[in-house]
N, C-alpha and C positions, 0 to 999 in steps of 0.2 A: 367186783363185778360183774351183774347179770349178763350169763353167757348161754342162757337159752332162749333170748332174741337175738337174730340176726343184727349185725350192728347198726343198719339201717334204723333200726327201732331201737337201741339205746343211746342214753343221753341228751335224750331230746327235751329240753323247756321249750316250750311254744313259747313262754308269756317274757321270755328273756331277749332282750338284742344280740345282734351280732355286732362281737367286736370289730370286724370287718367290713364298711360298710361302700357302698358304689360310690359314692362322696370323695371319700381319702382315696380308691381307685384314678380317679379322673383327675382328683387335683395334681395326684404325680405324674400321670401323663399327660395332661397340659405342661407343668412344668420342663419333662425329659423334651417334648416333641416340639414347647414352644409354640403350644396353638393358644390364641386369645379367649376371653371369655367373650361368650354371646350366646344368643338362642337358636334354639332348633326349632322346627315347625312345630305346632300346636297336636300337631295331628302326623302320626308316623304311623307306618306300615311295616309288619315282617312279611318277609317273602324266604321260606325256606329253600324253594329250589330254585330262587336268583333271575328264573324265567321273568318275570316284569320287570325288576331293574333293570335288565341283562336288554331288553327290548328300550328300555327307556334310553337308556346309556347309548346303546348302537343308532338310535335314530334323535340325535342330541337335543333329547328333551330334560335330559336330567344333567344336574352341576352337584359338583362335592360340595358337600357344610362345612367350612372350614371353622367350625365350634366344634365339633363333633372331637371326640379325645378318648374315644375307645383304642384299647392296646388291639382289639382283634379284627376290626371291620373299618369299612366304610362307610360313612351316611352321606344318601344322595338326595338333593333337595327338588321336587318336579311340582309343578302345577295340573290341574286336570279338573276340568270344569267350574273352574273359577276357584279354586280351593288350594292353598298350598300345603302338600304333604312332605316329612321326611320319609326315606325306604333306606333299609338295610337288607341286604339278602347272603342267601346262603349260610345261615345260622338255621340250622339243623339241629333238632333234636331237643329234647324237653330240656336239659342243661344250659345248653347254651343260647335260648332262646329265652331263659328267665334271666339270663348272666345280660344279656342284653336289653331285655326289658326295665331290668333293676338301675340299667344307665342311662337310658331313654326320658326315663321319668324324673330321674331325678338334674337331667337338664334340658328340662321345659316341657315334654311332650306330655298332651292332657287325655289323648285317648288312643291305645295302640290297637290296629288290624290288623291279626296274623290272618296271612292267607296260602296255606298250604297241599300239596298233593297228599294224594289218601287213597287207600283200596278200596273196592267194595268187599260189602260185606254181606249184605241184604241183597237177594237177589232179584227185589222185586222192582227195581232201574236199572237200566243200561248205563254206563258214563257217558257221555261227561256231565256229569250237575253238579250243585253244591249242595254243602252241608251248616248251617247258621247253629253252630254246638252248643247245645243249651247243657248239656252234660258229658264229663268224659269219665272215664274209664282210667283210673288210676293205677295201670301197669307200667310205672316210670318211677326210677326215685327220686328225683328231685323235688316232690310234692313232698316226699314224707318229710322233708325238711323246711315244710313252711304249715301244715295240719296236721293232726291225729290219724291214723289213718283210717279209714273210709275203702268205700266200696268207688264213688264219684266227686269227681269236683265239677261247681256250677257256675256256669253266667250266672254275672248280676242279674237279679230279676226287675230293675226298675232296665236295665241295658236292654232287655227282652223284649218287652213291654214297650218300649221305644222305637223297636225297629218294625211291629206291630206287622203289616201288609206295605211294608216299604219296598220290597222286592217286586213284587206284582206287575213291573212294566220291564221286567228285563229281560231277554231274550232266552235265556238259559235258568233250569226250575233253581230255586234255591228253596230247601228242605229244611225245618227245623228239627232236630234230634239228637240222638247220644251216638258219641264215636269212642274208640278203643283206643286209646295213648299208648304205645309202646315205644322202648326202649331196643327193641329188637327184632326191627324187621326180619329179618331170614330166619326167627327162629318164629313166624306165625302158623303153627303147625294146624293141624284140622283139626283137630279136640279143641284147640283155644279159638279157631276162629267159628266152631262148631258153638261152642260156648257164650263167643259174643253175638254171634244170631239167634241164641235163645231169649238173651236180653233184649232182643229188641234193636241194635245197634248195627246202623250205617256201614260207617266205613271204620278202618284203621289209619289211623297216621301218627307224631313224635311227640305234639309238643301241646296241646290244647290244657290235659289236663295240670301239667307244672303248673301252665299261664295260668290257668281259673285258682289254681292255690295259693299263688303268688296274687295276684288279684285284691282275693276274697282277704287274705292276712292283710294287705297292703293299702286298700281301700283306693286302689288302681281300678280306671276303666281299661277296662282288655276284652273283645271282641274278637271271639277265634273261626273262621270259616276253613271246611274243609272241601277240596276242591278233587273230587270223586273220579278220576280219571282212568284209572287202571284196574283190572283182574287179578294181579300177582302176577302180571306176567304170564298169565296163564294159556296166555293164545298168541300165534305171531302177530304182529301190529297192536299190540297193545300201549297203554300211556300216551297215546292220542290226544293234548290237550286243547286243538280248535286253533283257531287265529293266534299268530304270530304269537306261537308255544300257549296260548290262552291269559293272554297278556288285555288284549283288549276287553274280555270279556269281563277277568278280574279287574281293571280300571275302574268300568262299570260299578261292576259290585263294591266295591270302595268307597265312589264316588256317592254311591247313595247310601249307604251308612253314614259316614262321614255329614252329607245334608241331614239327615236324620239328629245324629248328634247336635250340630250345631242349631239346629232348629227348638232345639229345648231347653 
């Protein structure tokens, strides 16, 4: 065994299929939980903070999808701007987000939109605003099980081009740029933040680099947004997201993204 590299870098054969796959997991969950076969909406949303899904449920605008066989989460259906969506809340972090993404796509999802809250890195703009993540620094573990080591993982170029100036009419700014994906939010040290800032990174979050690595390898349509809502608690009154905990703006962002995808 080569012990000169950490375990996460060993025994990686990127062209080999996994012996454990999401289809098998969902098959057994369906059997054990008596869940019928059926479809989920073709456009789904990951809501790591859970604010969007909590608001939808609280206002009776979402209902549980009866066909979702995940052991760990609940998928809700909702309609917005004439489009049907599925949404999973509280899938925080790279490994959890990718686990859910794998399951969503084998269950009928065609486009996955992730909207996660994030901390400000670049001091040039004050929160709140959104970042359409074009590249994410791979400072987490999950992406290294999908792609060989590299600094960044990237959104699909065709998806990025598709969005173009789609967000120009939204009330909250949407910037295209880079984020830093970390597994350890309470290890965002000064030197790490300065290093990220020197690379032009706008914000720090916990899912995007792994979701993009998964998307590239598995040929899935994934679009990640960072909702920059805070300056890492550096002053009292931080972490304010806006109306309905930011869910109203987020739903407009999600619907605009979905319309662009449906029109292609």
